[in-house]
C-alpha positions in Angstrom: -27.3 128.1 -108.5 -26.2 130.4 -105.7 -28.6 128.8 -103.2 -27.3 125.3 -104.1 -23.7 126.5 -103.4 -24.7 127.9 -100.1 -26.4 124.7 -99.1 -23.4 122.7 -100.2 -21.0 124.9 -98.3 -23.2 124.6 -95.2 -23.3 120.8 -95.5 -19.6 120.7 -95.8 -19.1 122.9 -92.7 -21.5 120.9 -90.6 -20.0 117.6 -91.8 -16.5 118.9 -90.9 -17.7 120.0 -87.4 -19.3 116.7 -86.8 -16.3 114.8 -88.0 -13.9 116.8 -85.7 -16.2 116.5 -82.6 -16.8 112.8 -83.1 -13.1 111.8 -83.5 -12.4 111.1 -79.8 -15.3 108.6 -79.7 -13.6 106.3 -82.2 -13.5 102.6 -81.5 -11.9 102.0 -78.2 -9.7 99.0 -77.5 -11.4 96.3 -75.6 -10.5 96.0 -71.9 -8.9 92.8 -70.7 -10.2 92.5 -67.1 -7.3 90.4 -65.9 -4.7 93.2 -66.1 -4.4 96.9 -66.7 -4.5 97.6 -70.4 -2.4 100.2 -72.0 -4.0 102.3 -74.6 -2.3 103.7 -77.7 -1.0 106.6 -75.6 0.6 104.1 -73.2 -1.7 104.8 -70.2 -3.1 101.9 -68.3 -6.0 103.8 -66.7 -5.2 103.0 -63.1 -3.6 106.4 -62.2 -4.9 109.9 -61.6 -2.1 111.1 -63.9 -0.9 108.7 -66.6 2.4 107.2 -65.5 3.4 105.5 -68.8 6.5 103.8 -67.5 5.4 103.3 -63.9 4.7 99.6 -64.1 8.0 98.8 -65.9 10.1 101.1 -63.8 8.7 99.9 -60.6 9.7 96.2 -61.2 13.2 96.9 -60.0 12.0 99.0 -57.0 11.2 97.6 -53.6 7.6 96.6 -53.0 5.7 99.1 -50.9 3.1 97.8 -48.4 0.0 99.7 -47.3 -0.7 97.8 -44.0 -1.9 94.9 -46.2 0.7 92.2 -45.7 -2.2 89.7 -45.0 -3.1 89.9 -48.7 0.2 88.2 -49.7 -1.6 84.9 -48.7 -3.7 85.3 -51.9 -0.7 85.3 -54.3 -1.5 83.0 -57.2 -5.3 82.9 -56.5 -7.4 83.5 -59.6 -9.7 86.6 -59.5 -12.8 84.4 -59.7 -11.7 82.0 -56.9 -12.0 84.3 -53.9 -14.4 83.7 -51.0 -16.6 86.5 -49.7 -14.4 86.8 -46.6 -11.3 87.3 -48.8 -13.1 89.9 -51.0 -14.0 91.8 -47.8 -10.3 91.8 -46.8 -9.4 93.4 -50.1 -12.3 95.9 -49.8 -11.3 96.9 -46.3 -7.8 97.8 -47.5 -9.1 99.6 -50.6 -11.6 101.8 -48.7 -9.1 102.8 -46.1 -6.5 104.0 -48.6 -5.9 107.7 -49.1 -6.8 108.8 -52.7 -3.2 109.6 -53.4 -2.2 106.0 -52.4 -4.7 104.1 -54.7 -2.4 103.9 -57.7 0.6 102.9 -55.6 -1.5 100.2 -54.0 -2.6 98.8 -57.3 1.1 98.8 -58.5 2.1 97.1 -55.2 -0.5 94.4 -55.6 0.6 93.7 -59.2 4.3 93.6 -58.2 3.4 91.1 -55.5 1.7 88.8 -58.0 -1.7 89.1 -56.4 -4.7 89.1 -58.7 -7.5 91.3 -57.4 -10.9 89.8 -57.1 -13.0 90.9 -60.1 -15.4 93.0 -58.0 -12.6 94.8 -56.2 -10.8 95.5 -59.4 -14.0 97.1 -60.7 -14.4 99.2 -57.5 -10.7 100.3 -57.9 -11.2 101.4 -61.4 -14.4 103.2 -60.4 -12.6 105.0 -57.6 -9.8 106.1 -60.1 -12.4 107.3 -62.6 -14.2 109.4 -59.8 -10.9 110.9 -58.7 -10.1 111.8 -62.3 -13.5 113.6 -62.7 -12.8 115.5 -59.5 -9.4 116.7 -60.7 -10.7 117.6 -64.2 
């Protein structure tokens, strides 16, 4: 009888440990590739540090340019309709940004009504993820 209680207690402890360590891996919300998605915490994933209100606060602010005025020509273009030359223009601006300017540039592009090409958006999110890993 004592052995059965010990085994039962061990199973409960192991189950509790597994439950607590697996909780962060719960079902994640699907990502809409057309715009930054806010999670339950309010973070959109584009920033090194979550700026929950940055996109709504920045609407009233003046748009900041990062020597990328030529990208305004792509306002209203769908993310799937860019030519290779246009994609390279976006990539050139993205790779020349300072790491601290990446989030501001993404906010600027959004405020200007420019939809990033799908591949550039993926590269932007990858750069943000790498920067988060380096600061963690």
